[in-house]
MARLUM-377993 format. One record per residue (C-alpha): z, y, x; residue in three letters; residue number from 1. Coordinates in Angstrom, 3 decimals, always signed. Each point is the difference from the previous one (the first is absolute). Layout:
MARLUM-377993
Z / Y / X / ALA / NUM
...
END
This chain:
MARLUM-377993
-64.573 / -45.467 / +4.436 / MET / 1
-2.083 / +2.908 / +1.140 / CYS / 2
-0.927 / +0.442 / +3.629 / ASP / 3
+2.062 / +2.447 / +2.057 / TYR / 4
-2.778 / +2.580 / +0.010 / SER / 5
-0.028 / +0.163 / -3.815 / LEU / 6
+3.598 / +1.180 / -0.349 / HIS / 7
-1.181 / +3.551 / -0.730 / LEU / 8
-2.374 / -1.172 / -2.755 / VAL / 9
+1.144 / -0.396 / -3.603 / ALA / 10
+0.418 / -3.698 / -0.751 / SER / 11
+0.983 / -2.541 / -2.621 / ARG / 12
+0.580 / -3.765 / -0.004 / PRO / 13
-2.774 / -2.387 / -0.994 / ALA / 14
-0.011 / -1.776 / -3.366 / LYS / 15
-1.736 / -3.200 / -1.067 / VAL / 16
-3.470 / +0.879 / -1.281 / GLY / 17
-0.292 / +3.270 / +1.963 / ASP / 18
-3.590 / +0.786 / +0.913 / ARG / 19
+0.074 / +1.319 / +3.559 / LEU / 20
-2.472 / +1.569 / +2.385 / VAL / 21
+0.256 / +0.351 / +3.774 / THR / 22
+0.476 / +3.682 / +0.724 / THR / 23
+0.166 / +2.478 / +2.884 / GLU / 24
+2.808 / +2.367 / -0.898 / PHE / 25
-0.299 / +3.716 / +0.778 / ALA / 26
+2.295 / +1.062 / +2.830 / GLY / 27
+0.432 / -3.566 / +1.229 / SER / 28
-1.672 / -2.012 / +2.727 / LEU / 29
+0.328 / -3.270 / -1.877 / THR / 30
-1.478 / -1.752 / -2.981 / ARG / 31
+1.759 / -1.729 / -2.818 / GLY / 32
-0.313 / -0.788 / -3.677 / PHE / 33
-0.060 / +2.426 / -2.888 / SER / 34
-0.438 / -0.800 / -3.671 / ALA / 35
-3.476 / +0.539 / -1.403 / VAL / 36
+0.033 / +3.563 / -1.362 / GLY / 37
+3.076 / +1.054 / +2.045 / GLU / 38
-1.426 / +0.707 / +3.474 / PRO / 39
+2.961 / +2.095 / +1.184 / LYS / 40
+2.715 / -2.601 / -0.734 / VAL / 41
+0.513 / -2.926 / +2.367 / ALA / 42
+0.775 / -3.333 / -1.649 / VAL / 43
+2.561 / -1.889 / +2.076 / CYS / 44
-0.062 / -3.780 / +0.148 / LEU / 45
+2.834 / -2.382 / +0.766 / LEU / 46
-0.559 / -2.782 / +2.545 / PRO / 47
-1.349 / -2.989 / -1.896 / GLY / 48
-1.949 / +2.007 / -2.596 / THR / 49
-3.297 / -1.729 / -0.797 / GLU / 50
-3.243 / +1.926 / -0.477 / LEU / 51
-3.508 / -0.909 / -1.133 / ALA / 52
-2.870 / +2.130 / +1.302 / PHE / 53
-3.206 / +0.542 / -1.991 / GLU / 54
-2.214 / -0.696 / +3.027 / LYS / 55
+0.345 / -1.426 / +3.517 / PRO / 56
+2.310 / +2.274 / +2.001 / VAL / 57
-1.535 / +2.290 / +2.646 / GLU / 58
+2.058 / +1.286 / +2.902 / TYR / 59
-0.324 / +1.945 / +3.248 / GLU / 60
+0.113 / -2.213 / +3.077 / PRO / 61
+2.472 / +0.877 / +2.739 / GLU / 62
-2.830 / +0.638 / +2.453 / PHE / 63
-3.294 / +1.543 / -1.029 / TYR / 64
-2.378 / -2.119 / +2.042 / LEU / 65
-2.424 / -0.210 / -2.892 / PHE / 66
-0.356 / +2.241 / -3.019 / TRP / 67
+0.009 / -2.927 / -2.383 / LYS / 68
+2.805 / -0.027 / -2.590 / ARG / 69
+1.849 / -3.314 / +0.193 / PRO / 70
+0.691 / -1.657 / -3.353 / LYS / 71
+2.485 / -2.576 / -1.169 / ILE / 72
-1.632 / -2.291 / -2.538 / ALA / 73
+3.299 / -0.787 / -1.708 / GLN / 74
+0.984 / +2.436 / -2.722 / THR / 75
+3.647 / -0.988 / -0.498 / VAL / 76
+2.669 / +1.219 / +2.425 / ALA / 77
+3.747 / +0.285 / +0.355 / GLN / 78
+1.706 / +3.165 / +1.210 / PHE / 79
+2.045 / -0.383 / +3.210 / ARG / 80
+1.859 / +2.210 / +2.426 / GLN / 81
-0.525 / -0.534 / +3.714 / LEU / 82
+1.993 / +1.295 / +2.976 / ARG / 83
+2.973 / +0.911 / -2.178 / ARG / 84
+2.289 / +0.749 / +2.949 / ARG / 85
-2.349 / +2.515 / +1.576 / GLN / 86
+0.178 / +3.597 / -1.138 / ILE / 87
-2.914 / +2.375 / -0.603 / ALA / 88
-2.648 / -2.737 / -0.189 / VAL / 89
-2.243 / -1.144 / -2.812 / HIS / 90
+1.520 / -3.150 / -1.439 / ARG / 91
-1.496 / -0.360 / -3.488 / ASP / 92
-2.534 / -2.826 / +0.006 / ALA / 93
-1.827 / -2.489 / -2.182 / LEU / 94
-0.040 / -3.703 / +0.749 / GLN / 95
-2.839 / -2.101 / -1.386 / PHE / 96
+0.067 / -3.735 / -0.825 / PRO / 97
-1.859 / -0.724 / +3.261 / SER / 98
+2.986 / +1.458 / +1.872 / GLY / 99
-1.908 / +3.092 / +1.109 / GLN / 100
+2.136 / +3.144 / -0.104 / THR / 101
-1.378 / +3.545 / -0.173 / VAL / 102
+1.976 / +3.237 / +0.168 / LEU / 103
-0.274 / +1.945 / -3.233 / LEU / 104
-0.884 / +3.163 / +1.913 / THR / 105
-3.164 / -1.756 / +1.292 / ARG / 106
-1.443 / -0.621 / -3.477 / LEU / 107
-2.926 / +2.216 / -0.899 / TYR / 108
+0.750 / +2.450 / -2.846 / PRO / 109
-1.291 / -0.661 / -3.500 / GLY / 110
+0.697 / -3.736 / -0.264 / GLN / 111
+1.521 / -1.064 / -3.310 / ARG / 112
+2.685 / -2.594 / -0.598 / ALA / 113
+2.329 / -1.128 / -2.788 / THR / 114
+3.670 / -0.911 / +0.429 / VAL / 115
+0.242 / -3.630 / -1.100 / LEU / 116
+3.644 / -0.704 / +0.658 / GLN / 117
+3.097 / +1.614 / +1.453 / LEU / 118
+2.340 / -2.002 / +2.209 / PRO / 119
+2.959 / -1.760 / -1.569 / ALA / 120
+3.364 / +1.474 / +0.922 / ASN / 121
+3.617 / -0.578 / -0.923 / GLU / 122
+0.120 / +2.698 / -2.656 / THR / 123
-3.122 / -1.300 / -1.721 / ALA / 124
+1.480 / -3.452 / -0.541 / VAL / 125
+1.755 / -0.166 / -3.334 / ARG / 126
+2.539 / -2.639 / -0.885 / VAL / 127
-0.637 / -1.432 / -3.473 / PRO / 128
+2.786 / +0.748 / -2.483 / PRO / 129
+2.604 / -2.672 / -0.523 / VAL / 130
-0.363 / -1.570 / -3.411 / GLU / 131
+2.993 / +0.291 / -2.264 / ALA / 132
+1.827 / -3.150 / -1.027 / ALA / 133
-1.125 / -1.227 / -3.421 / PRO / 134
+2.190 / +0.864 / -2.969 / THR / 135
+1.706 / -2.865 / -1.883 / PRO / 136
-2.611 / +0.274 / -2.759 / ALA / 137
-2.759 / -0.541 / +2.603 / GLU / 138
+1.757 / -2.906 / +1.682 / THR / 139
-1.394 / -3.314 / -1.215 / PRO / 140
+2.491 / -2.430 / -1.473 / ALA / 141
+0.798 / -2.917 / +2.279 / PRO / 142
-1.664 / -3.222 / -0.956 / THR / 143
+2.103 / -3.073 / -0.357 / GLU / 144
-0.688 / -2.746 / +2.422 / VAL / 145
+0.605 / -3.461 / -1.404 / PRO / 146
+2.627 / -1.940 / +1.906 / THR / 147
+0.433 / -3.735 / +0.289 / ARG / 148
+3.226 / -1.607 / -0.702 / GLU / 149
+1.517 / -1.671 / +2.936 / ARG / 150
+1.044 / -3.555 / -0.450 / ILE / 151
+2.672 / -1.262 / +2.391 / ASP / 152
END
């Protein structure tokens, strides 16, 4: 999904292997992902999409008490959406294995990541084809089982 404030920006869905970069989009007050080399097109992620960053992730703290950029040492994250029932709020976020969650709009621009995996969904699950019954030529001949004579 793309955050509400990116609805006026051209967008496309993410694909496995996409190389992404955190981007500030012109005419928008939010940040999101674009593909490397396509800075004007937002790449939208589905909840559950897994990403691997090249370096520890840097983000803006909620309160600027110090000018130090906080970092998350983990470089793998899963895309989530928070506050889904509220309207006109930033809800796109990344959750790290430690459980820490950071809004996507708080990530500093220029950080690179790769889409590792998209979430499984009902349409992606394929039922294997049913095998056809063997033809008579392929059916093995029954083997005879020796029987004992019964003596009464």
